Backbone and ligand atoms as CSV (ligand in chain L), in Angstrom:
chain,resi,resn,atom,element,x,y,z
A,1,MET,N,N,-23.822,-18.231,57.988
A,1,MET,CA,C,-23.870,-18.178,56.519
A,1,MET,C,C,-23.196,-16.907,56.012
A,2,ASP,N,N,-22.308,-17.101,54.997
A,2,ASP,CA,C,-21.621,-15.929,54.427
A,2,ASP,C,C,-22.547,-15.156,53.510
A,3,ILE,N,N,-22.494,-13.862,53.624
A,3,ILE,CA,C,-23.262,-13.032,52.694
A,3,ILE,C,C,-22.320,-12.605,51.568
A,4,VAL,N,N,-22.644,-13.064,50.401
A,4,VAL,CA,C,-21.786,-12.722,49.254
A,4,VAL,C,C,-22.198,-11.359,48.706
A,5,VAL,N,N,-21.256,-10.426,48.679
A,5,VAL,CA,C,-21.544,-9.102,48.129
A,5,VAL,C,C,-20.834,-8.874,46.799
A,6,ASP,N,N,-19.656,-9.487,46.714
A,6,ASP,CA,C,-18.889,-9.312,45.474
A,6,ASP,C,C,-18.746,-10.635,44.725
A,7,LYS,N,N,-18.619,-10.513,43.433
A,7,LYS,CA,C,-18.492,-11.717,42.593
A,7,LYS,C,C,-17.643,-11.355,41.388
A,8,SER,N,N,-16.820,-12.294,40.942
A,8,SER,CA,C,-16.029,-11.997,39.742
A,8,SER,C,C,-16.823,-12.390,38.496
A,9,CYS,N,N,-16.735,-11.526,37.505
A,9,CYS,CA,C,-17.480,-11.745,36.262
A,9,CYS,C,C,-16.840,-12.872,35.465
A,10,SER,N,N,-17.664,-13.735,34.892
A,10,SER,CA,C,-17.149,-14.883,34.134
A,10,SER,C,C,-16.520,-14.446,32.799
A,11,LYS,N,N,-16.838,-13.241,32.377
A,11,LYS,CA,C,-16.295,-12.784,31.086
A,11,LYS,C,C,-15.085,-11.889,31.245
A,12,CYS,N,N,-15.262,-10.767,31.978
A,12,CYS,CA,C,-14.148,-9.826,32.102
A,12,CYS,C,C,-13.280,-10.116,33.323
A,13,GLY,N,N,-13.769,-10.950,34.225
A,13,GLY,CA,C,-12.975,-11.336,35.388
A,13,GLY,C,C,-12.904,-10.293,36.485
A,14,GLN,N,N,-13.549,-9.158,36.277
A,14,GLN,CA,C,-13.506,-8.103,37.293
A,14,GLN,C,C,-14.416,-8.473,38.464
A,15,ILE,N,N,-13.958,-8.102,39.658
A,15,ILE,CA,C,-14.775,-8.362,40.845
A,15,ILE,C,C,-15.702,-7.177,41.058
A,16,LYS,N,N,-17.003,-7.455,41.006
A,16,LYS,CA,C,-18.004,-6.401,41.130
A,16,LYS,C,C,-19.070,-6.813,42.139
A,17,SER,N,N,-19.728,-5.808,42.697
A,17,SER,CA,C,-20.795,-6.136,43.652
A,17,SER,C,C,-21.993,-6.691,42.883
A,18,LEU,N,N,-22.839,-7.435,43.585
A,18,LEU,CA,C,-23.957,-8.129,42.931
A,18,LEU,C,C,-24.909,-7.186,42.184
A,19,ASP,N,N,-24.908,-5.912,42.583
A,19,ASP,CA,C,-25.747,-4.937,41.872
A,19,ASP,C,C,-25.385,-4.842,40.394
A,20,TYR,N,N,-24.132,-5.189,40.086
A,20,TYR,CA,C,-23.662,-5.068,38.706
A,20,TYR,C,C,-24.011,-6.282,37.843
A,21,TYR,N,N,-24.791,-7.202,38.431
A,21,TYR,CA,C,-25.178,-8.395,37.674
A,21,TYR,C,C,-26.692,-8.455,37.522
A,22,HIS,N,N,-27.142,-8.972,36.421
A,22,HIS,CA,C,-28.578,-9.165,36.227
A,22,HIS,C,C,-29.043,-10.314,37.116
A,23,LYS,N,N,-30.263,-10.189,37.604
A,23,LYS,CA,C,-30.804,-11.252,38.449
A,23,LYS,C,C,-31.084,-12.503,37.613
A,24,ASP,N,N,-30.687,-13.645,38.179
A,24,ASP,CA,C,-30.936,-14.927,37.503
A,24,ASP,C,C,-31.142,-15.993,38.582
A,25,LYS,N,N,-32.391,-16.358,38.785
A,25,LYS,CA,C,-32.717,-17.270,39.887
A,25,LYS,C,C,-32.218,-18.691,39.670
A,26,THR,N,N,-31.887,-19.010,38.433
A,26,THR,CA,C,-31.393,-20.364,38.172
A,26,THR,C,C,-29.953,-20.531,38.646
A,27,LYS,N,N,-29.255,-19.419,38.858
A,27,LYS,CA,C,-27.849,-19.461,39.286
A,27,LYS,C,C,-27.742,-19.535,40.813
A,28,ARG,N,N,-26.609,-20.059,41.282
A,28,ARG,CA,C,-26.397,-20.280,42.700
A,28,ARG,C,C,-26.506,-18.990,43.514
A,29,LEU,N,N,-25.896,-17.914,42.960
A,29,LEU,CA,C,-25.893,-16.646,43.706
A,29,LEU,C,C,-27.122,-15.782,43.403
A,30,GLY,N,N,-27.981,-16.290,42.523
A,30,GLY,CA,C,-29.178,-15.530,42.164
A,30,GLY,C,C,-28.930,-14.437,41.147
A,31,VAL,N,N,-27.714,-14.412,40.590
A,31,VAL,CA,C,-27.393,-13.450,39.522
A,31,VAL,C,C,-26.694,-14.183,38.374
A,32,SER,N,N,-26.711,-13.563,37.226
A,32,SER,CA,C,-26.060,-14.193,36.070
A,32,SER,C,C,-24.542,-14.198,36.243
A,33,SER,N,N,-23.871,-15.082,35.518
A,33,SER,CA,C,-22.428,-15.255,35.698
A,33,SER,C,C,-21.618,-14.068,35.162
A,34,ALA,N,N,-22.141,-13.429,34.090
A,34,ALA,CA,C,-21.419,-12.283,33.527
A,34,ALA,C,C,-22.060,-10.979,34.005
A,35,CYS,N,N,-21.253,-9.940,34.178
A,35,CYS,CA,C,-21.753,-8.655,34.656
A,35,CYS,C,C,-22.633,-7.972,33.604
A,36,LYS,N,N,-23.366,-6.960,34.045
A,36,LYS,CA,C,-24.284,-6.258,33.141
A,36,LYS,C,C,-23.556,-5.694,31.915
A,37,THR,N,N,-22.360,-5.124,32.185
A,37,THR,CA,C,-21.574,-4.531,31.094
A,37,THR,C,C,-21.244,-5.572,30.027
A,38,CYS,N,N,-20.800,-6.744,30.492
A,38,CYS,CA,C,-20.420,-7.793,29.535
A,38,CYS,C,C,-21.641,-8.331,28.792
A,39,VAL,N,N,-22.742,-8.471,29.504
A,39,VAL,CA,C,-23.975,-8.948,28.864
A,39,VAL,C,C,-24.405,-7.973,27.778
A,40,LYS,N,N,-24.324,-6.683,28.124
A,40,LYS,CA,C,-24.728,-5.638,27.185
A,40,LYS,C,C,-23.842,-5.671,25.934
A,41,SER,N,N,-22.508,-5.744,26.162
A,41,SER,CA,C,-21.595,-5.711,25.014
A,41,SER,C,C,-21.751,-6.963,24.162
A,42,SER,N,N,-22.020,-8.101,24.797
A,42,SER,CA,C,-22.185,-9.318,24.001
A,42,SER,C,C,-23.488,-9.261,23.211
A,43,ARG,N,N,-24.510,-8.610,23.818
A,43,ARG,CA,C,-25.770,-8.403,23.101
A,43,ARG,C,C,-25.550,-7.512,21.887
A,44,ASN,N,N,-24.762,-6.451,22.117
A,44,ASN,CA,C,-24.453,-5.535,21.025
A,44,ASN,C,C,-23.719,-6.251,19.899
A,45,ASN,N,N,-22.780,-7.111,20.296
A,45,ASN,CA,C,-22.042,-7.872,19.293
A,45,ASN,C,C,-22.963,-8.778,18.498
A,46,ASP,N,N,-23.911,-9.401,19.243
A,46,ASP,CA,C,-24.882,-10.271,18.576
A,46,ASP,C,C,-25.684,-9.466,17.564
A,47,ARG,N,N,-26.082,-8.258,18.007
A,47,ARG,CA,C,-26.873,-7.404,17.128
A,47,ARG,C,C,-26.076,-7.021,15.883
A,48,LYS,N,N,-24.801,-6.673,16.111
A,48,LYS,CA,C,-23.931,-6.295,14.997
A,48,LYS,C,C,-23.785,-7.458,14.025
A,49,ARG,N,N,-23.562,-8.636,14.601
A,49,ARG,CA,C,-23.388,-9.827,13.780
A,49,ARG,C,C,-24.654,-10.078,12.962
A,50,GLU,N,N,-25.772,-9.940,13.665
A,50,GLU,CA,C,-27.071,-10.137,13.023
A,50,GLU,C,C,-27.259,-9.133,11.879
A,51,TYR,N,N,-26.877,-7.895,12.174
A,51,TYR,CA,C,-27.037,-6.826,11.194
A,51,TYR,C,C,-26.170,-7.091,9.963
A,52,SER,N,N,-24.911,-7.470,10.193
A,52,SER,CA,C,-24.021,-7.691,9.055
A,52,SER,C,C,-24.493,-8.891,8.233
A,53,LYS,N,N,-25.080,-9.867,8.928
A,53,LYS,CA,C,-25.621,-11.033,8.223
A,53,LYS,C,C,-26.779,-10.602,7.317
A,54,GLU,N,N,-27.669,-9.810,7.936
A,54,GLU,CA,C,-28.808,-9.295,7.176
A,54,GLU,C,C,-28.350,-8.449,6.004
A,55,TYR,N,N,-27.370,-7.610,6.277
A,55,TYR,CA,C,-26.840,-6.709,5.253
A,55,TYR,C,C,-26.303,-7.521,4.074
A,56,THR,N,N,-25.570,-8.579,4.405
A,56,THR,CA,C,-24.996,-9.432,3.372
A,56,THR,C,C,-26.099,-10.061,2.518
A,57,ILE,N,N,-27.146,-10.526,3.193
A,57,ILE,CA,C,-28.238,-11.158,2.455
A,57,ILE,C,C,-28.947,-10.134,1.560
A,58,ARG,N,N,-29.229,-8.967,2.152
A,58,ARG,CA,C,-29.961,-7.938,1.408
A,58,ARG,C,C,-29.168,-7.399,0.222
A,59,ASN,N,N,-27.834,-7.310,0.397
A,59,ASN,CA,C,-27.009,-6.715,-0.664
A,59,ASN,C,C,-26.133,-7.737,-1.380
A,60,LYS,N,N,-26.634,-8.938,-1.439
A,60,LYS,CA,C,-25.870,-10.032,-2.033
A,60,LYS,C,C,-25.349,-9.680,-3.438
A,61,ASP,N,N,-26.238,-9.167,-4.263
A,61,ASP,CA,C,-25.867,-8.833,-5.645
A,61,ASP,C,C,-24.802,-7.743,-5.695
A,62,LYS,N,N,-25.037,-6.722,-4.865
A,62,LYS,CA,C,-24.112,-5.601,-4.820
A,62,LYS,C,C,-22.722,-6.071,-4.394
A,63,ILE,N,N,-22.698,-6.899,-3.358
A,63,ILE,CA,C,-21.429,-7.392,-2.826
A,63,ILE,C,C,-20.742,-8.301,-3.844
A,64,ASN,N,N,-21.533,-9.165,-4.448
A,64,ASN,CA,C,-20.969,-10.054,-5.460
A,64,ASN,C,C,-20.361,-9.264,-6.609
A,65,ASP,N,N,-21.114,-8.252,-7.022
A,65,ASP,CA,C,-20.659,-7.411,-8.123
A,65,ASP,C,C,-19.363,-6.708,-7.743
A,66,TYR,N,N,-19.352,-6.184,-6.512
A,66,TYR,CA,C,-18.158,-5.482,-6.025
A,66,TYR,C,C,-16.963,-6.419,-5.970
A,67,SER,N,N,-17.168,-7.611,-5.394
A,67,SER,CA,C,-16.029,-8.530,-5.286
A,67,SER,C,C,-15.552,-8.993,-6.655
A,68,ARG,N,N,-16.503,-9.116,-7.569
A,68,ARG,CA,C,-16.129,-9.523,-8.919
A,68,ARG,C,C,-15.267,-8.437,-9.566
A,69,ARG,N,N,-15.758,-7.199,-9.422
A,69,ARG,CA,C,-15.007,-6.088,-10.005
A,69,ARG,C,C,-13.636,-5.949,-9.349
A,70,TYR,N,N,-13.638,-6.139,-8.009
A,70,TYR,CA,C,-12.386,-6.052,-7.268
A,70,TYR,C,C,-11.438,-7.145,-7.743
A,71,TYR,N,N,-11.981,-8.320,-7.949
A,71,TYR,CA,C,-11.171,-9.450,-8.406
A,71,TYR,C,C,-10.562,-9.153,-9.769
A,72,ILE,N,N,-11.392,-8.630,-10.678
A,72,ILE,CA,C,-10.911,-8.295,-12.029
A,72,ILE,C,C,-9.819,-7.242,-11.950
A,73,LYS,N,N,-10.075,-6.223,-11.120
A,73,LYS,CA,C,-9.117,-5.143,-10.947
A,73,LYS,C,C,-7.796,-5.702,-10.423
A,74,MET,N,N,-7.889,-6.555,-9.412
A,74,MET,CA,C,-6.689,-7.102,-8.817
A,74,MET,C,C,-5.935,-7.992,-9.794
A,75,THR,N,N,-6.673,-8.825,-10.537
A,75,THR,CA,C,-5.978,-9.719,-11.457
A,75,THR,C,C,-5.275,-8.927,-12.555
A,76,SER,N,N,-5.936,-7.869,-13.034
A,76,SER,CA,C,-5.285,-7.085,-14.084
A,76,SER,C,C,-4.076,-6.342,-13.508
A,77,TYR,N,N,-4.204,-5.915,-12.260
A,77,TYR,CA,C,-3.079,-5.241,-11.597
A,77,TYR,C,C,-1.920,-6.204,-11.414
A,78,GLU,N,N,-2.258,-7.424,-10.962
A,78,GLU,CA,C,-1.214,-8.426,-10.765
A,78,GLU,C,C,-0.535,-8.783,-12.075
A,79,LYS,N,N,-1.346,-8.846,-13.119
A,79,LYS,CA,C,-0.795,-9.143,-14.445
A,79,LYS,C,C,0.201,-8.074,-14.864
A,80,ARG,N,N,-0.232,-6.817,-14.668
A,80,ARG,CA,C,0.644,-5.709,-15.045
A,80,ARG,C,C,1.919,-5.717,-14.214
A,81,LEU,N,N,1.754,-6.041,-12.938
A,81,LEU,CA,C,2.901,-6.091,-12.037
A,81,LEU,C,C,3.871,-7.192,-12.477
A,82,ALA,N,N,3.329,-8.340,-12.818
A,82,ALA,CA,C,4.147,-9.459,-13.274
A,82,ALA,C,C,4.886,-9.086,-14.561
A,83,GLU,N,N,4.174,-8.406,-15.429
A,83,GLU,CA,C,4.741,-7.955,-16.704
A,83,GLU,C,C,5.903,-6.991,-16.437
A,84,HIS,N,N,5.631,-6.062,-15.532
A,84,HIS,CA,C,6.622,-5.056,-15.160
A,84,HIS,C,C,7.873,-5.724,-14.589
A,85,ARG,N,N,7.643,-6.712,-13.719
A,85,ARG,CA,C,8.771,-7.427,-13.102
A,85,ARG,C,C,9.576,-8.185,-14.152
A,86,LYS,N,N,8.857,-8.780,-15.073
A,86,LYS,CA,C,9.502,-9.553,-16.129
A,86,LYS,C,C,10.415,-8.640,-16.951
A,87,ILE,N,N,9.884,-7.468,-17.283
A,87,ILE,CA,C,10.641,-6.510,-18.093
A,87,ILE,C,C,11.877,-6.043,-17.343
A,88,ASN,N,N,11.665,-5.704,-16.069
A,88,ASN,CA,C,12.795,-5.188,-15.299
A,88,ASN,C,C,13.839,-6.244,-15.005
A,89,ARG,N,N,13.408,-7.506,-14.994
A,89,ARG,CA,C,14.357,-8.577,-14.739
A,89,ARG,C,C,15.181,-8.873,-15.991
A,90,ASN,N,N,14.621,-8.486,-17.117
A,90,ASN,CA,C,15.328,-8.699,-18.370
A,90,ASN,C,C,16.323,-7.554,-18.581
A,91,PRO,N,N,17.621,-7.811,-18.438
A,91,PRO,CA,C,18.599,-6.714,-18.453
A,91,PRO,C,C,18.608,-5.893,-19.740
A,92,SER,N,N,18.454,-6.540,-20.873
A,92,SER,CA,C,18.545,-5.799,-22.135
A,92,SER,C,C,17.390,-4.812,-22.287
A,93,VAL,N,N,16.182,-5.260,-21.888
A,93,VAL,CA,C,15.012,-4.379,-21.965
A,93,VAL,C,C,15.179,-3.220,-20.991
A,94,TYR,N,N,15.680,-3.545,-19.822
A,94,TYR,CA,C,15.883,-2.529,-18.787
A,94,TYR,C,C,16.887,-1.478,-19.262
A,95,LYS,N,N,17.978,-1.941,-19.831
A,95,LYS,CA,C,19.020,-1.041,-20.347
A,95,LYS,C,C,18.459,-0.146,-21.445
A,96,GLU,N,N,17.683,-0.763,-22.295
A,96,GLU,CA,C,17.093,-0.027,-23.417
A,96,GLU,C,C,16.202,1.100,-22.904
A,97,ARG,N,N,15.394,0.756,-21.898
A,97,ARG,CA,C,14.491,1.748,-21.305
A,97,ARG,C,C,15.282,2.878,-20.651
A,98,LYS,N,N,16.334,2.517,-19.966
A,98,LYS,CA,C,17.173,3.499,-19.283
A,98,LYS,C,C,17.805,4.432,-20.316
A,99,ALA,N,N,18.297,3.838,-21.388
A,99,ALA,CA,C,18.924,4.619,-22.451
A,99,ALA,C,C,17.923,5.592,-23.056
A,100,LYS,N,N,16.700,5.095,-23.263
A,100,LYS,CA,C,15.644,5.930,-23.832
A,100,LYS,C,C,15.358,7.117,-22.927
A,101,SER,N,N,15.260,6.849,-21.618
A,101,SER,CA,C,14.942,7.927,-20.683
A,101,SER,C,C,16.083,8.937,-20.622
A,102,ARG,N,N,17.310,8.490,-20.829
A,102,ARG,CA,C,18.462,9.382,-20.865
A,102,ARG,C,C,18.412,10.230,-22.132
A,103,PHE,N,N,18.021,9.611,-23.192
A,103,PHE,CA,C,17.956,10.308,-24.476
A,103,PHE,C,C,16.963,11.456,-24.410
A,104,LYS,N,N,15.831,11.187,-23.696
A,104,LYS,CA,C,14.784,12.201,-23.565
A,104,LYS,C,C,15.208,13.391,-22.699
A,105,ILE,N,N,16.136,13.164,-21.804
A,105,ILE,CA,C,16.563,14.177,-20.825
A,105,ILE,C,C,15.355,14.747,-20.091
A,106,ASP,N,N,14.574,13.874,-19.488
A,106,ASP,CA,C,13.400,14.356,-18.750
A,106,ASP,C,C,13.801,14.899,-17.381
A,107,ASP,N,N,12.837,15.570,-16.754
A,107,ASP,CA,C,13.081,16.222,-15.465
A,107,ASP,C,C,13.668,15.267,-14.430
A,108,VAL,N,N,13.135,14.047,-14.428
A,108,VAL,CA,C,13.593,13.059,-13.445
A,108,VAL,C,C,15.090,12.794,-13.611
A,109,TYR,N,N,15.485,12.631,-14.857
A,109,TYR,CA,C,16.892,12.354,-15.140
A,109,TYR,C,C,17.772,13.541,-14.760
A,110,VAL,N,N,17.350,14.745,-15.151
A,110,VAL,CA,C,18.122,15.964,-14.852
A,110,VAL,C,C,18.254,16.160,-13.344
A,111,LYS,N,N,17.116,15.955,-12.650
A,111,LYS,CA,C,17.124,16.093,-11.195
A,111,LYS,C,C,18.115,15.128,-10.569
A,112,GLN,N,N,18.136,13.928,-11.113
A,112,GLN,CA,C,19.046,12.899,-10.613
A,112,GLN,C,C,20.487,13.349,-10.785
A,113,VAL,N,N,20.786,13.899,-11.943
A,113,VAL,CA,C,22.135,14.384,-12.221
A,113,VAL,C,C,22.484,15.520,-11.270
A,114,LEU,N,N,21.509,16.422,-11.086
A,114,LEU,CA,C,21.736,17.575,-10.211
A,114,LEU,C,C,21.901,17.154,-8.760
A,115,ARG,N,N,21.180,16.134,-8.359
A,115,ARG,CA,C,21.275,15.659,-6.989
A,115,ARG,C,C,22.697,15.186,-6.697
A,116,ASN,N,N,23.274,14.534,-7.695
A,116,ASN,CA,C,24.651,14.065,-7.545
A,116,ASN,C,C,25.602,15.245,-7.411
A,117,ALA,N,N,25.277,16.355,-8.069
A,117,ALA,CA,C,26.134,17.545,-8.031
A,117,ALA,C,C,25.906,18.367,-6.769
A,118,ASN,N,N,24.863,18.039,-6.021
A,118,ASN,CA,C,24.561,18.716,-4.748
A,118,ASN,C,C,24.299,20.217,-4.942
A,119,ILE,N,N,23.494,20.556,-5.939
A,119,ILE,CA,C,23.144,21.955,-6.230
A,119,ILE,C,C,21.679,22.160,-5.864
A,120,ASN,N,N,21.341,23.383,-5.508
A,120,ASN,CA,C,19.954,23.729,-5.248
A,120,ASN,C,C,19.137,23.563,-6.537
A,121,ILE,N,N,18.104,22.725,-6.474
A,121,ILE,CA,C,17.342,22.410,-7.688
A,121,ILE,C,C,16.153,23.348,-7.842
A,122,SER,N,N,16.147,24.109,-8.923
A,122,SER,CA,C,15.005,24.958,-9.269
A,122,SER,C,C,14.676,24.701,-10.744
A,123,PRO,N,N,13.488,25.113,-11.212
A,123,PRO,CA,C,13.153,24.892,-12.631
A,123,PRO,C,C,14.209,25.463,-13.578
A,124,GLU,N,N,14.797,26.596,-13.178
A,124,GLU,CA,C,15.828,27.219,-14.020
A,124,GLU,C,C,17.076,26.342,-14.100
A,125,THR,N,N,17.497,25.826,-12.946
A,125,THR,CA,C,18.690,24.978,-12.953
A,125,THR,C,C,18.444,23.712,-13.764
A,126,ILE,N,N,17.219,23.199,-13.673
A,126,ILE,CA,C,16.884,22.001,-14.449
A,126,ILE,C,C,17.008,22.306,-15.938
A,127,GLN,N,N,16.441,23.447,-16.329
A,127,GLN,CA,C,16.477,23.854,-17.737
A,127,GLN,C,C,17.927,24.044,-18.191
A,128,LEU,N,N,18.704,24.720,-17.374
A,128,LEU,CA,C,20.114,24.974,-17.697
A,128,LEU,C,C,20.880,23.665,-17.807
A,129,LYS,N,N,20.651,22.818,-16.825
A,129,LYS,CA,C,21.367,21.540,-16.806
A,129,LYS,C,C,21.006,20.721,-18.043
A,130,ARG,N,N,19.708,20.789,-18.412
A,130,ARG,CA,C,19.258,20.052,-19.587
A,130,ARG,C,C,20.023,20.515,-20.825
A,131,GLU,N,N,20.152,21.812,-20.956
A,131,GLU,CA,C,20.885,22.375,-22.089
A,131,GLU,C,C,22.344,21.918,-22.060
A,132,GLN,N,N,22.896,21.944,-20.856
A,132,GLN,CA,C,24.287,21.529,-20.673
A,132,GLN,C,C,24.478,20.079,-21.109
A,133,ILE,N,N,23.522,19.236,-20.670
A,133,ILE,CA,C,23.593,17.816,-21.032
A,133,ILE,C,C,23.511,17.659,-22.551
A,134,LYS,N,N,22.602,18.418,-23.152
A,134,LYS,CA,C,22.429,18.362,-24.617
A,134,LYS,C,C,23.743,18.712,-25.325
A,135,ILE,N,N,24.375,19.797,-24.865
A,135,ILE,CA,C,25.632,20.262,-25.473
A,135,ILE,C,C,26.720,19.205,-25.291
A,136,LYS,N,N,26.775,18.671,-24.065
A,136,LYS,CA,C,27.763,17.644,-23.743
A,136,LYS,C,C,27.614,16.452,-24.691
A,137,ARG,N,N,26.345,16.087,-24.903
A,137,ARG,CA,C,26.059,14.932,-25.765
A,137,ARG,C,C,26.446,15.222,-27.211
A,138,LEU,N,N,26.130,16.430,-27.642
A,138,LEU,CA,C,26.470,16.816,-29.016
A,138,LEU,C,C,27.982,16.798,-29.216
A,139,ARG,N,N,28.690,17.315,-28.220
A,139,ARG,CA,C,30.157,17.338,-28.289
A,139,ARG,C,C,30.715,15.926,-28.359
A,140,LYS,N,N,30.123,15.045,-27.545
A,140,LYS,CA,C,30.573,13.660,-27.511
A,140,LYS,C,C,30.309,12.988,-28.863
A,141,LYS,N,N,29.108,13.276,-29.373
A,141,LYS,CA,C,28.714,12.733,-30.677
A,141,LYS,C,C,29.707,13.174,-31.751
A,142,LEU,N,N,30.006,14.467,-31.706
A,142,LEU,CA,C,30.934,15.067,-32.671
A,142,LEU,C,C,32.314,14.435,-32.543
A,143,LYS,N,N,32.747,14.290,-31.293
A,143,LYS,CA,C,34.054,13.699,-30.995
A,143,LYS,C,C,34.113,12.268,-31.542
A,144,ASP,N,N,33.023,11.512,-31.236
A,144,ASP,CA,C,32.946,10.123,-31.706
A,144,ASP,C,C,32.974,10.079,-33.225
A,145,TYR,N,N,32.248,11.032,-33.809
A,145,TYR,CA,C,32.143,11.101,-35.267
A,145,TYR,C,C,33.524,11.355,-35.871
A,146,VAL,N,N,34.234,12.331,-35.289
A,146,VAL,CA,C,35.569,12.695,-35.764
A,146,VAL,C,C,36.520,11.512,-35.607
A,147,LYS,N,N,36.427,10.870,-34.444
A,147,LYS,CA,C,37.276,9.724,-34.137
A,147,LYS,C,C,37.056,8.615,-35.181
A,148,GLN,N,N,35.776,8.370,-35.419
A,148,GLN,CA,C,35.394,7.335,-36.370
A,148,GLN,C,C,35.956,7.663,-37.754
A,149,LYS,N,N,35.834,8.938,-38.109
A,149,LYS,CA,C,36.298,9.407,-39.422
A,149,LYS,C,C,37.797,9.235,-39.568
A,150,THR,N,N,38.532,9.716,-38.538
A,150,THR,CA,C,39.986,9.696,-38.602
A,150,THR,C,C,40.521,8.257,-38.579
A,151,THR,N,N,39.951,7.416,-37.675
A,151,THR,CA,C,40.422,6.021,-37.642
A,151,THR,C,C,40.030,5.319,-38.929
A,152,GLY,N,N,38.858,5.721,-39.463
A,152,GLY,CA,C,38.393,5.137,-40.713
A,152,GLY,C,C,39.348,5.430,-41.854
A,153,THR,N,N,39.811,6.694,-41.890
A,153,THR,CA,C,40.712,7.101,-43.001
A,153,THR,C,C,42.106,6.533,-42.834
A,154,SER,N,N,42.571,6.437,-41.555
A,154,SER,CA,C,43.925,5.949,-41.336
A,154,SER,C,C,44.041,4.462,-41.679
A,155,GLU,N,N,42.889,3.774,-41.551
A,155,GLU,CA,C,42.923,2.337,-41.839
A,155,GLU,C,C,43.001,2.058,-43.326
A,156,GLN,N,N,42.512,3.004,-44.093
A,156,GLN,CA,C,42.477,2.773,-45.531
A,156,GLN,C,C,43.843,2.909,-46.200
L,1,ZN,ZN,ZN,-17.870,-8.464,33.048
């Protein structure tokens, strides 16, 4: 008769000596099919599952409230996102917004201009560049104004 000393675990498949298995007289080898480690971890999982089930039951209202709030938050976010996409997909609205941001000469716009110029960006350079842009715009405005005036008079 062969004396069985090692057995492979039905769960993890590792070959372990019989000491690593719980005794089970109903089984052929007199030990359970899964090793002690696997039995323990599956018990722990059962406990965790049990705990989360209990937790869900005990905090049903809290969870419902949370999911409701989360749902509202998400739907309003999605709505805003859809709105934003709609606006950006509309070229005229997008252009208008871009023009407005250029008119304001905000830091983002100035930085963008400076980045193209490949200059070291500091608050002073931003301020200087902003002034430069303002002057440039005024000059252009003046030029356009003069042009309009002169072409206007020559046509008459
Ligand atoms: Zn195992």
